[in-house]
C-alpha positions in Angstrom: 9.2 7.4 4.2 6.6 8.9 1.8 4.1 7.4 0.4 2.5 8.3 -3.1 -0.9 7.4 -4.1 -2.4 8.4 -7.0 -5.0 9.4 -7.1 -4.5 10.3 -3.9 -6.0 10.3 -0.4 -5.7 6.7 0.1 -5.8 5.4 3.4 -1.6 4.2 3.7 -1.5 1.4 6.3 2.8 0.4 7.5 3.1 -2.7 8.7 -0.5 -3.8 9.5 -0.2 0.2 11.3 -2.4 3.1 8.9 0.2 5.8 9.2 -2.4 8.0 7.4 -3.9 9.3 3.7 -2.6 10.0 1.1 0.1 11.2 0.5 1.7 10.8 4.1 5.3 11.0 5.1 6.5 9.7 8.8 9.4 8.2 10.2 9.7 4.8 11.0 12.9 2.9 12.6 14.0 -0.2 10.7 15.4 -1.2 7.5 13.7 -3.9 5.8 11.3 -4.7 3.5 7.8 -2.8 4.8 4.0 -4.2 4.2 2.4 -1.3 2.4 -1.3 -1.1 2.1 -3.4 1.4 0.0 -7.0 1.1 0.6 -9.5 4.0 -1.4 -13.2 3.5 -1.7 -13.9 2.8 -5.4 -10.0 1.3 -6.4 -8.7 -2.7 -5.9 -7.0 -2.1 -2.4 -3.6 -2.5 -2.9 -0.4 -4.6 -0.8 3.7 -3.3 -2.2 6.8 -4.7 0.0 9.4 -2.2 -1.6 12.8 -2.9 -0.4 14.2 -0.6 1.9 18.2 0.0 1.7 19.6 1.9 4.4 22.6 4.2 3.4 26.4 3.3 3.8 26.2 5.8 7.0 24.0 3.1 8.5 26.0 0.0 8.0 28.2 -1.7 10.3 31.3 -0.4 11.5 30.2 3.3 9.8 27.2 3.6 12.0 28.8 4.0 14.6 30.8 6.8 13.0 28.1 8.7 11.7 25.7 9.0 15.4 29.2 10.1 17.1 28.9 12.2 14.4 27.8 16.3 15.9 24.7 17.3 12.6 22.0 14.6 11.9 21.6 12.8 8.8 18.3 11.7 7.1 17.2 9.6 5.1 14.5 9.6 2.6 12.4 7.5 1.3 9.8 7.8 -1.7 7.5 5.5 -3.5 4.8 5.9 -5.4 1.4 3.8 -6.5 -1.2 4.0 -9.1 -4.7 2.8 -7.5 -7.0 0.4 -10.2 -10.7 1.4 -10.5 -12.9 -1.1 -9.1 -14.6 -1.9 -12.4 -18.5 -2.6 -11.3 -20.4 -5.5 -11.3 -23.3 -5.4 -13.6 -26.3 -5.0 -12.9 -28.5 -6.1 -15.2 -25.8 -9.2 -16.3 -25.7 -10.3 -12.6 -29.8 -10.1 -11.8 -30.6 -12.8 -15.7 -27.7 -15.1 -14.2 -29.0 -15.1 -11.4 -32.7 -15.6 -12.9 -31.5 -18.1 -15.0 -29.4 -19.7 -11.7 -33.2 -20.3 -10.3 -34.3 -21.8 -13.5 -31.8 -24.8 -13.5 -32.0 -25.1 -9.9 -36.1 -25.7 -9.7 -36.3 -27.4 -13.2 -33.8 -30.1 -11.9 -32.2 -29.5 -14.9 
């Protein structure tokens, strides 16, 4: 499985297990909808659960014959995600709102 993000360099987690920084390629064992999570400083964390379907040769009864073949069959999945920038808080607006709340609480409104 290959995980790619835009921008690259996000920490990637597969079923809550760290697998590396994107782009990252790793082996997976089970066909399932994995829990993917991506984290990068300055960007919102992203969670996804893509559907990973097995190829025909991995389904019963063909899987028995595929295992007996002298060649190695490889199934690759590639997922690409775009991370959204995290909105930076407006410090001036936060200070102004804090002052307003402080005034309200001390004046008894």
